[in-house]
N, C-alpha and C positions, 0 to 999 in steps of 0.2 A: 141531703147530699147536694153539694153545690156543683157548679160546672167543672171546676178543677178535678174533683173526684171522679166525675163521669168521664172526663177525658183520660184520666189515668187508667180507668177500667178498659176503655176502648183501645188505648195505645199504651200498653204497659212498658214497652221498650223505649219509648220516646222520652228524652230529657228536655225540659223546656230551656230555651235560650235566654240569656240575660238581655234585657232590653237596653239598647244603647242610650247614653245620656243625650239630652237635647243639646244641640250645637250652640244654642244661644248663651249657655253658661260660659262659653269661651270668647264672647264678644269683648273686644278691647274697649275699656272705659277711658274716656278722655277727660282732661281737666277743664277745657272750655265748655260752656253750656251748649246744649242742643237747642235750636230755636224752633218753637212751635207757634205757628201763626195761622190766622183765619183769613180766608178770602172768599169772594163770590165770583164764580165764573159762569157766565150765561144764566145768571139768576139762581144758581145752585150753590149751596155752601160747601166749601172744602177746607180741610185742615192740611197744612203743609209743614213737614218736619225737615229741617236742613241744618247744616253745620257740623256734620259728623266727619271727623278727620281720619278715621281708621280705614280699614280695607273695605272696598266696595262690596265684596261678598258678605261681610258681616252686616253691612247696612241693609242688604237685600234680605238676609235672614231675619233681621229685626222688622223689616217691612212686612214680611209674610206672617210673622208672629203677631204683630199688631192687628193686621187685617183679620186673622183668625180669631183672636181674643175678642175683638169688637164686632165680629160677624158683619163686616161691611166690605165694600169694594174699594179698590184703590190701585195705585201703580207706583213704580219706581222709575223715575226719569231724571237724568242729569244730576245725580247726587242729591235728589230730593225724594221724599216719600209723600205721595199725595193720597189722602184718605177722603173718601166721599162722606160729607156731613161734618157737623161741628162737634168734634170729640176732643177738644183741647184738654178739658179737665181729666177725662179718663186716660188719655194718652200720657199726660204729665204724671199721673199716679203710677201707671205701668212703668214708665221710664225711671221714675224715682225709686221704685221697688228694685229695679235692676242695678241701681247705683249711679245712674247718670245725673248730671245737673241739667235742669231744663229752665229755659227762659221763655216766658209767654210774651208774644209780640202782637199788638193790635187788639183793640176791644177790651 
């Protein structure tokens, strides 16, 4: 007996709700490449993603998704996503899976 069956026994009148789709599937894909570059600030490596021409809210959603998938810290400032650490290769793979064209800059 799995968890679903146990929950059905405890709450027979409850009908499970459909889970909403992730908003990232509605992100606008652009023709121009997104720039993924590497810098060091105060001796610490960071990855900067810039060049997105869509809505700011879509870019914020993308930033949150990248930080979650990579399990790292970061921020969204001035139309740039700043990720702590050198994750250019992984970020480029994630963005290519989503359908973006990505250009690697620096190093």
